[in-house]
Every structure is written in structure tokens, then in C-alpha cells.
NUZA-264469 format. One record per residue (C-alpha): x, y, z. Coordinates in Angstrom, 1 decimal, decimal comma, always signed. Layout:
<atom X="X" Y="Y" Z="Z"/>
...
***
This chain:
<atom X="+140,2" Y="+103,9" Z="+98,1"/>
<atom X="+140,2" Y="+102,0" Z="+101,5"/>
<atom X="+143,8" Y="+101,3" Z="+103,2"/>
<atom X="+142,7" Y="+97,8" Z="+103,9"/>
<atom X="+141,1" Y="+96,3" Z="+101,0"/>
<atom X="+139,1" Y="+93,2" Z="+101,4"/>
<atom X="+137,8" Y="+90,3" Z="+99,2"/>
<atom X="+133,8" Y="+90,1" Z="+100,4"/>
<atom X="+131,2" Y="+87,8" Z="+99,2"/>
<atom X="+127,5" Y="+88,9" Z="+99,7"/>
<atom X="+124,9" Y="+86,5" Z="+100,2"/>
<atom X="+121,6" Y="+87,3" Z="+98,6"/>
<atom X="+118,4" Y="+85,9" Z="+97,7"/>
<atom X="+117,7" Y="+85,4" Z="+94,4"/>
<atom X="+114,9" Y="+88,0" Z="+93,4"/>
<atom X="+115,4" Y="+90,7" Z="+91,1"/>
<atom X="+115,1" Y="+93,3" Z="+93,8"/>
<atom X="+117,6" Y="+91,8" Z="+96,2"/>
<atom X="+119,8" Y="+91,0" Z="+93,4"/>
<atom X="+119,7" Y="+94,9" Z="+92,5"/>
<atom X="+120,3" Y="+95,6" Z="+96,4"/>
<atom X="+123,5" Y="+93,2" Z="+96,7"/>
<atom X="+124,8" Y="+94,9" Z="+93,5"/>
<atom X="+124,3" Y="+98,3" Z="+94,9"/>
<atom X="+126,2" Y="+97,6" Z="+98,0"/>
<atom X="+128,7" Y="+95,7" Z="+95,8"/>
<atom X="+129,4" Y="+98,9" Z="+93,5"/>
<atom X="+129,7" Y="+101,3" Z="+96,3"/>
<atom X="+132,1" Y="+98,9" Z="+98,4"/>
<atom X="+134,3" Y="+98,3" Z="+94,7"/>
<atom X="+134,2" Y="+101,8" Z="+94,6"/>
<atom X="+136,2" Y="+101,9" Z="+97,8"/>
<atom X="+138,6" Y="+99,2" Z="+96,7"/>
<atom X="+137,7" Y="+95,9" Z="+97,8"/>
<atom X="+137,0" Y="+92,9" Z="+95,5"/>
<atom X="+133,5" Y="+91,8" Z="+95,6"/>
<atom X="+131,2" Y="+88,8" Z="+94,6"/>
<atom X="+127,9" Y="+87,6" Z="+95,1"/>
<atom X="+126,7" Y="+84,2" Z="+96,4"/>
<atom X="+122,8" Y="+83,5" Z="+95,4"/>
<atom X="+120,7" Y="+82,0" Z="+97,6"/>
<atom X="+116,9" Y="+80,5" Z="+97,6"/>
<atom X="+115,6" Y="+80,7" Z="+101,0"/>
<atom X="+113,0" Y="+79,5" Z="+102,7"/>
<atom X="+110,7" Y="+82,2" Z="+102,4"/>
<atom X="+110,7" Y="+82,2" Z="+98,5"/>
<atom X="+110,0" Y="+78,9" Z="+98,5"/>
<atom X="+106,9" Y="+79,0" Z="+100,6"/>
<atom X="+104,3" Y="+80,8" Z="+98,6"/>
<atom X="+101,2" Y="+79,3" Z="+99,5"/>
<atom X="+100,5" Y="+80,7" Z="+102,7"/>
<atom X="+101,2" Y="+83,9" Z="+104,5"/>
<atom X="+104,4" Y="+84,6" Z="+106,4"/>
<atom X="+102,6" Y="+85,0" Z="+109,4"/>
<atom X="+101,1" Y="+81,7" Z="+108,9"/>
<atom X="+104,7" Y="+79,9" Z="+108,4"/>
<atom X="+107,0" Y="+81,6" Z="+110,3"/>
<atom X="+107,8" Y="+85,1" Z="+109,8"/>
<atom X="+109,9" Y="+87,5" Z="+107,9"/>
<atom X="+112,9" Y="+85,3" Z="+109,4"/>
<atom X="+112,3" Y="+82,6" Z="+107,1"/>
<atom X="+114,1" Y="+85,3" Z="+104,3"/>
<atom X="+117,0" Y="+86,0" Z="+106,4"/>
<atom X="+118,3" Y="+82,3" Z="+107,8"/>
<atom X="+119,7" Y="+80,6" Z="+105,0"/>
<atom X="+121,5" Y="+84,0" Z="+104,4"/>
<atom X="+123,0" Y="+83,5" Z="+108,1"/>
<atom X="+123,7" Y="+80,0" Z="+107,7"/>
<atom X="+126,2" Y="+81,1" Z="+104,9"/>
<atom X="+127,9" Y="+83,6" Z="+107,0"/>
<atom X="+128,4" Y="+81,4" Z="+110,0"/>
<atom X="+129,9" Y="+78,4" Z="+107,8"/>
<atom X="+132,7" Y="+81,5" Z="+105,7"/>
<atom X="+130,8" Y="+81,1" Z="+102,6"/>
<atom X="+130,1" Y="+84,8" Z="+102,7"/>
<atom X="+131,1" Y="+87,5" Z="+104,5"/>
<atom X="+128,0" Y="+89,9" Z="+105,1"/>
<atom X="+124,2" Y="+89,8" Z="+103,8"/>
<atom X="+122,4" Y="+92,6" Z="+102,4"/>
<atom X="+119,0" Y="+92,7" Z="+103,9"/>
<atom X="+115,9" Y="+94,8" Z="+103,2"/>
<atom X="+115,5" Y="+96,0" Z="+107,1"/>
<atom X="+111,7" Y="+95,5" Z="+107,5"/>
<atom X="+112,3" Y="+92,4" Z="+106,4"/>
<atom X="+114,7" Y="+91,6" Z="+109,4"/>
<atom X="+113,6" Y="+89,8" Z="+112,8"/>
<atom X="+113,5" Y="+92,6" Z="+115,7"/>
<atom X="+116,3" Y="+90,2" Z="+117,4"/>
<atom X="+119,1" Y="+89,0" Z="+115,4"/>
<atom X="+120,4" Y="+85,3" Z="+116,6"/>
<atom X="+123,6" Y="+85,3" Z="+118,9"/>
<atom X="+126,8" Y="+85,7" Z="+116,8"/>
<atom X="+125,5" Y="+88,4" Z="+114,6"/>
<atom X="+125,0" Y="+92,0" Z="+114,2"/>
<atom X="+123,8" Y="+94,9" Z="+111,6"/>
<atom X="+126,9" Y="+96,5" Z="+110,6"/>
<atom X="+125,6" Y="+98,9" Z="+108,8"/>
<atom X="+122,1" Y="+100,7" Z="+108,1"/>
<atom X="+121,9" Y="+102,6" Z="+104,6"/>
<atom X="+120,5" Y="+106,2" Z="+103,5"/>
<atom X="+116,5" Y="+105,4" Z="+103,4"/>
<atom X="+115,1" Y="+105,1" Z="+99,9"/>
<atom X="+111,3" Y="+106,6" Z="+99,6"/>
<atom X="+109,7" Y="+104,7" Z="+102,9"/>
<atom X="+106,2" Y="+105,4" Z="+101,8"/>
<atom X="+103,5" Y="+102,2" Z="+100,6"/>
<atom X="+102,6" Y="+102,3" Z="+97,0"/>
<atom X="+98,8" Y="+101,9" Z="+95,4"/>
<atom X="+99,8" Y="+100,1" Z="+92,3"/>
<atom X="+96,5" Y="+99,3" Z="+90,0"/>
<atom X="+96,1" Y="+99,2" Z="+86,2"/>
<atom X="+92,5" Y="+100,6" Z="+86,2"/>
<atom X="+92,2" Y="+103,2" Z="+89,2"/>
<atom X="+94,0" Y="+105,9" Z="+89,7"/>
<atom X="+93,7" Y="+106,1" Z="+93,4"/>
<atom X="+92,1" Y="+104,5" Z="+96,5"/>
<atom X="+89,1" Y="+106,5" Z="+96,7"/>
<atom X="+88,3" Y="+105,7" Z="+92,9"/>
<atom X="+87,8" Y="+102,0" Z="+94,0"/>
<atom X="+84,1" Y="+100,9" Z="+93,6"/>
<atom X="+82,4" Y="+99,0" Z="+96,3"/>
<atom X="+84,3" Y="+95,2" Z="+97,1"/>
<atom X="+86,9" Y="+95,7" Z="+95,0"/>
<atom X="+89,7" Y="+93,6" Z="+95,6"/>
<atom X="+93,3" Y="+94,8" Z="+96,7"/>
<atom X="+95,9" Y="+92,5" Z="+97,2"/>
<atom X="+98,1" Y="+92,4" Z="+100,0"/>
<atom X="+99,7" Y="+89,9" Z="+102,3"/>
<atom X="+101,2" Y="+92,6" Z="+105,2"/>
<atom X="+98,5" Y="+92,4" Z="+108,3"/>
<atom X="+99,9" Y="+96,0" Z="+108,8"/>
<atom X="+98,3" Y="+97,1" Z="+105,6"/>
<atom X="+95,4" Y="+94,7" Z="+105,7"/>
<atom X="+94,5" Y="+96,6" Z="+109,1"/>
<atom X="+95,5" Y="+100,6" Z="+107,6"/>
<atom X="+93,3" Y="+99,5" Z="+103,9"/>
<atom X="+90,2" Y="+98,1" Z="+106,2"/>
<atom X="+90,3" Y="+101,6" Z="+108,5"/>
<atom X="+90,5" Y="+103,8" Z="+105,0"/>
<atom X="+88,5" Y="+101,3" Z="+103,0"/>
<atom X="+86,3" Y="+99,3" Z="+105,2"/>
<atom X="+84,3" Y="+97,9" Z="+102,3"/>
<atom X="+87,4" Y="+96,6" Z="+100,5"/>
<atom X="+88,2" Y="+92,7" Z="+99,9"/>
<atom X="+91,5" Y="+92,6" Z="+101,0"/>
<atom X="+93,0" Y="+89,2" Z="+99,7"/>
<atom X="+96,5" Y="+87,5" Z="+100,3"/>
<atom X="+99,5" Y="+88,4" Z="+98,0"/>
<atom X="+103,0" Y="+86,4" Z="+98,4"/>
<atom X="+105,7" Y="+86,5" Z="+95,6"/>
<atom X="+108,8" Y="+88,3" Z="+94,9"/>
<atom X="+107,9" Y="+91,7" Z="+93,4"/>
<atom X="+107,6" Y="+91,0" Z="+90,1"/>
<atom X="+105,3" Y="+87,7" Z="+90,9"/>
<atom X="+103,0" Y="+90,2" Z="+92,5"/>
<atom X="+103,2" Y="+92,5" Z="+89,9"/>
<atom X="+102,2" Y="+89,6" Z="+87,1"/>
<atom X="+98,8" Y="+88,7" Z="+89,4"/>
<atom X="+97,8" Y="+92,2" Z="+89,1"/>
<atom X="+98,5" Y="+92,2" Z="+85,5"/>
<atom X="+96,5" Y="+88,9" Z="+85,1"/>
<atom X="+93,4" Y="+90,3" Z="+86,6"/>
<atom X="+93,6" Y="+88,8" Z="+89,8"/>
<atom X="+93,3" Y="+91,8" Z="+91,5"/>
<atom X="+91,8" Y="+95,2" Z="+91,1"/>
<atom X="+94,7" Y="+97,3" Z="+92,8"/>
<atom X="+97,8" Y="+95,5" Z="+95,2"/>
<atom X="+99,6" Y="+97,4" Z="+97,6"/>
<atom X="+103,5" Y="+97,4" Z="+97,5"/>
<atom X="+106,6" Y="+99,4" Z="+99,2"/>
<atom X="+107,5" Y="+101,9" Z="+97,1"/>
<atom X="+111,8" Y="+101,5" Z="+97,5"/>
<atom X="+111,3" Y="+98,1" Z="+95,8"/>
<atom X="+109,2" Y="+99,8" Z="+92,4"/>
<atom X="+111,9" Y="+102,5" Z="+92,7"/>
<atom X="+114,8" Y="+100,5" Z="+92,7"/>
<atom X="+113,9" Y="+98,2" Z="+89,8"/>
<atom X="+112,8" Y="+101,4" Z="+87,6"/>
<atom X="+109,5" Y="+101,1" Z="+87,9"/>
<atom X="+108,5" Y="+104,2" Z="+89,4"/>
<atom X="+105,6" Y="+104,6" Z="+86,6"/>
<atom X="+103,8" Y="+101,2" Z="+88,2"/>
<atom X="+103,1" Y="+103,3" Z="+91,3"/>
<atom X="+99,5" Y="+105,4" Z="+90,4"/>
<atom X="+100,2" Y="+107,3" Z="+93,7"/>
<atom X="+101,7" Y="+106,9" Z="+97,4"/>
<atom X="+100,3" Y="+106,7" Z="+101,1"/>
<atom X="+100,8" Y="+109,7" Z="+102,8"/>
<atom X="+102,5" Y="+108,3" Z="+106,2"/>
<atom X="+100,6" Y="+111,7" Z="+107,7"/>
<atom X="+97,1" Y="+110,6" Z="+107,1"/>
<atom X="+96,9" Y="+107,7" Z="+105,2"/>
<atom X="+99,6" Y="+104,6" Z="+105,7"/>
<atom X="+102,2" Y="+104,6" Z="+108,2"/>
<atom X="+104,7" Y="+102,2" Z="+107,1"/>
<atom X="+106,4" Y="+99,2" Z="+108,9"/>
<atom X="+109,3" Y="+99,4" Z="+110,8"/>
<atom X="+112,7" Y="+100,2" Z="+108,5"/>
<atom X="+110,7" Y="+100,3" Z="+105,1"/>
<atom X="+113,2" Y="+101,8" Z="+102,4"/>
<atom X="+115,9" Y="+101,1" Z="+104,4"/>
<atom X="+118,7" Y="+98,6" Z="+103,7"/>
<atom X="+120,6" Y="+97,1" Z="+106,7"/>
<atom X="+124,2" Y="+95,2" Z="+106,2"/>
<atom X="+124,5" Y="+92,2" Z="+108,7"/>
<atom X="+127,6" Y="+89,9" Z="+109,4"/>
<atom X="+129,2" Y="+88,1" Z="+112,1"/>
<atom X="+129,9" Y="+89,5" Z="+115,3"/>
<atom X="+133,3" Y="+90,2" Z="+115,8"/>
<atom X="+134,2" Y="+90,9" Z="+112,1"/>
<atom X="+136,1" Y="+94,2" Z="+112,9"/>
<atom X="+137,6" Y="+94,1" Z="+109,2"/>
<atom X="+134,2" Y="+94,7" Z="+107,7"/>
<atom X="+132,3" Y="+97,0" Z="+110,0"/>
<atom X="+135,7" Y="+99,2" Z="+109,2"/>
<atom X="+134,6" Y="+98,7" Z="+105,8"/>
<atom X="+131,3" Y="+99,3" Z="+105,9"/>
<atom X="+131,4" Y="+102,3" Z="+107,8"/>
<atom X="+131,3" Y="+104,7" Z="+104,6"/>
<atom X="+128,3" Y="+102,8" Z="+103,8"/>
<atom X="+126,2" Y="+104,0" Z="+107,1"/>
<atom X="+123,8" Y="+106,5" Z="+107,5"/>
<atom X="+123,4" Y="+107,6" Z="+110,6"/>
<atom X="+120,1" Y="+109,4" Z="+110,4"/>
<atom X="+118,2" Y="+106,1" Z="+109,1"/>
<atom X="+120,1" Y="+104,4" Z="+111,9"/>
<atom X="+118,7" Y="+106,4" Z="+114,6"/>
<atom X="+114,5" Y="+106,2" Z="+112,9"/>
<atom X="+115,0" Y="+103,0" Z="+112,0"/>
<atom X="+116,1" Y="+102,1" Z="+115,6"/>
<atom X="+113,1" Y="+104,0" Z="+117,5"/>
<atom X="+110,6" Y="+102,3" Z="+114,6"/>
<atom X="+112,4" Y="+98,7" Z="+115,1"/>
<atom X="+112,4" Y="+99,2" Z="+119,2"/>
<atom X="+108,5" Y="+99,3" Z="+119,0"/>
<atom X="+108,3" Y="+96,1" Z="+117,1"/>
<atom X="+110,5" Y="+94,6" Z="+119,5"/>
<atom X="+108,9" Y="+95,7" Z="+122,3"/>
<atom X="+105,5" Y="+94,5" Z="+120,9"/>
<atom X="+106,6" Y="+91,0" Z="+120,3"/>
<atom X="+108,5" Y="+92,0" Z="+117,0"/>
<atom X="+106,7" Y="+89,5" Z="+114,7"/>
<atom X="+105,5" Y="+89,4" Z="+111,6"/>
<atom X="+102,3" Y="+88,0" Z="+112,8"/>
<atom X="+101,2" Y="+91,3" Z="+114,2"/>
<atom X="+99,0" Y="+94,6" Z="+112,4"/>
<atom X="+101,8" Y="+96,9" Z="+113,7"/>
<atom X="+103,1" Y="+100,1" Z="+111,7"/>
<atom X="+106,0" Y="+102,3" Z="+113,0"/>
<atom X="+107,8" Y="+105,4" Z="+111,1"/>
<atom X="+109,7" Y="+107,9" Z="+112,7"/>
<atom X="+111,4" Y="+110,8" Z="+110,9"/>
<atom X="+114,5" Y="+113,2" Z="+112,2"/>
<atom X="+114,6" Y="+117,1" Z="+112,7"/>
<atom X="+118,1" Y="+118,2" Z="+113,9"/>
<atom X="+118,2" Y="+115,9" Z="+116,8"/>
<atom X="+114,7" Y="+115,7" Z="+117,6"/>
<atom X="+113,2" Y="+112,4" Z="+116,6"/>
<atom X="+109,2" Y="+112,2" Z="+115,7"/>
<atom X="+107,6" Y="+108,6" Z="+116,0"/>
<atom X="+104,3" Y="+107,4" Z="+115,2"/>
<atom X="+103,2" Y="+104,1" Z="+115,7"/>
<atom X="+99,6" Y="+102,5" Z="+115,0"/>
<atom X="+98,1" Y="+99,1" Z="+116,0"/>
<atom X="+95,0" Y="+97,3" Z="+114,9"/>
<atom X="+92,9" Y="+94,3" Z="+115,4"/>
<atom X="+91,7" Y="+92,0" Z="+112,4"/>
<atom X="+89,4" Y="+90,2" Z="+114,4"/>
<atom X="+88,0" Y="+94,0" Z="+115,9"/>
<atom X="+85,9" Y="+96,7" Z="+114,4"/>
<atom X="+89,0" Y="+98,2" Z="+112,3"/>
<atom X="+89,3" Y="+100,7" Z="+115,1"/>
<atom X="+93,5" Y="+101,9" Z="+115,2"/>
<atom X="+95,0" Y="+102,8" Z="+118,5"/>
<atom X="+97,8" Y="+105,5" Z="+117,1"/>
<atom X="+100,4" Y="+107,1" Z="+119,2"/>
<atom X="+102,9" Y="+109,4" Z="+119,3"/>
<atom X="+106,0" Y="+110,1" Z="+120,8"/>
<atom X="+109,2" Y="+112,6" Z="+120,3"/>
<atom X="+112,3" Y="+113,8" Z="+122,0"/>
<atom X="+116,0" Y="+114,7" Z="+121,4"/>
<atom X="+118,1" Y="+111,4" Z="+120,1"/>
<atom X="+122,0" Y="+111,4" Z="+120,0"/>
<atom X="+122,1" Y="+107,6" Z="+120,0"/>
<atom X="+120,3" Y="+104,1" Z="+118,9"/>
<atom X="+119,8" Y="+103,8" Z="+122,2"/>
<atom X="+118,0" Y="+107,4" Z="+123,0"/>
<atom X="+115,7" Y="+106,1" Z="+119,7"/>
<atom X="+114,9" Y="+103,0" Z="+121,2"/>
<atom X="+113,9" Y="+104,1" Z="+124,4"/>
<atom X="+111,2" Y="+106,2" Z="+122,4"/>
<atom X="+110,2" Y="+103,3" Z="+120,6"/>
<atom X="+109,6" Y="+101,4" Z="+123,8"/>
<atom X="+107,5" Y="+104,5" Z="+125,4"/>
<atom X="+105,3" Y="+104,3" Z="+121,9"/>
<atom X="+104,7" Y="+100,3" Z="+122,6"/>
<atom X="+103,8" Y="+101,1" Z="+126,2"/>
<atom X="+101,3" Y="+103,5" Z="+125,2"/>
<atom X="+100,0" Y="+101,2" Z="+122,6"/>
<atom X="+99,5" Y="+98,6" Z="+125,0"/>
<atom X="+98,3" Y="+101,2" Z="+127,4"/>
<atom X="+95,0" Y="+102,0" Z="+124,6"/>
<atom X="+94,8" Y="+98,5" Z="+123,9"/>
<atom X="+96,9" Y="+96,9" Z="+121,8"/>
<atom X="+98,6" Y="+93,2" Z="+122,3"/>
***
């Protein structure tokens, strides 16, 4: 039970996955003695479904309305998929908490084929992620990768309606919604597909200076995930930080030793990837971010832009 119980309003998108995430956080906070309610919202990113995110303003389209609700006092916190959060938050906002990470891998989902290798020549695979596009092309240059927008249920419905032979989604979202059985297999980060920065982790955003909320959220924070995601997000920030970049970054922590791998691919080029790996001891998010900046420097030295 918290010593200073608060009344907390969570701003959330209204997709089934976003509501699951907000409910998950609400339940944890209630167990700590707080009173919690949800403010459901439809964001610009939810409304624009006919164009890729990279063409209409990036992943920030999913968080702007939630930040407005924090700013005008309608809500106290916003729960985000960390991979959807812009690398630099607007002035007056901060990430108060990064929670324990769910499975960070990408999932192969298909009704007819058991794996990427089983797909026939020229099969249609759905994803709107530029990162997944270049990584899929490196694995199977013959595939036809087609855009796929919409929330998780919409994407699955488009697959089930026969528009795609397979689609690639974050495993974490499927697992959180009880849809693990839809995963035919998860791509290995070591040999097949590096995840996006922060994939599988939840971040909680607040207005800067809300020390009451910082204290209330502290029990939900997961230090190892904060360190690994800090390194990953630093790569993206140093490379320009937008979702219009085909960039992957994934870190693992063993004791105090952090291992960070990053990959960049040129959608217009020959399909080859620039891949780097850095490692070192980290004791703070700032240490982790320095490793991320070094990985970005090596990517640029290798030709990434």
C-alpha cells in the first residue's frame, strides 16, 4: 500500500492493445493503493490508415493527443509502447518509468505457412515498418513486401481475409492480447531479425515536475529494461530518430555488461545491411546512451545515413 495514495488518470489510445496496456498499469497502481481511471482517446496515428507512418509524420502521431491531455490536466500519465515514443520528448514531458520487457522479438504470422523459409517465391508479406522491410529483404529478396497499417486486430483481419500470405508483428502485442497461438515462429535476434529500439517495453510519460507521480511509479520501474532501451533509443536518436529510417537496435544485459547490436539497411540499395556491435559496462542510462551513440557512429562510418 502506498503511503500517499493518489487519484491517477491514464491517457490511452482506444485500440484493444493500448487499453490492455493501460489496464495492466492501472491494476498495478491500484495494488499500490492508488485510485485509477482511464481516459480513452483516438490519435492522429489511429485515424490515418491509408499512408505509411513515415510519410505522415512518424510515430509521434500516436502520442501527441495523449501529451495534450497531460498538458491540460485531463490526465496524469500516458502509457506507451516504448517503440512508438519519439526519441526526443517535447519540452515539459519526461519518461518517468520503463517497465519490465515482454518478448522483444518479431513474430511471423501466417495461416498457410509455418515459417519464412516455407513461403513460395514472390509471396506477399505485410508490414509497414521500414526496419522489417529491409530485414525481410535481406533474408528473402524474392518476397513482395506490402504495406500493412491499422491496429493489431485490423492487421490480423487483413491477413485472414487473404490479402497477405504472411505478416510480421511484434510478438509482445500478440502475447499481451492472449494471441500467442497466432505466432507461427519468432525471429531470432541473433541470426534473423533485430528488433526495433524499445520493442516489447512499456514506457510511462508524465509532465516534468510531477514528483508525486515519479514516486508512485517507482515500484513499476525495471532498471535493466531502462538500461537496454536507453542504449537502443540512443542509437536511433543519434541517427535522426525517425520512423522513416530502416534502423534496428537491440541490447541485452549480463550483469553490468551491456551488449548492443544495431543494423541499418538502404531501401533503395542492393539489400545489404550495415551491422555493428558494441559492448561495455553500464551503471546508468547515461552510460547506456553513450554506447548507443558509439553504435550510431560506427553505423555512419559504415555508410548508414
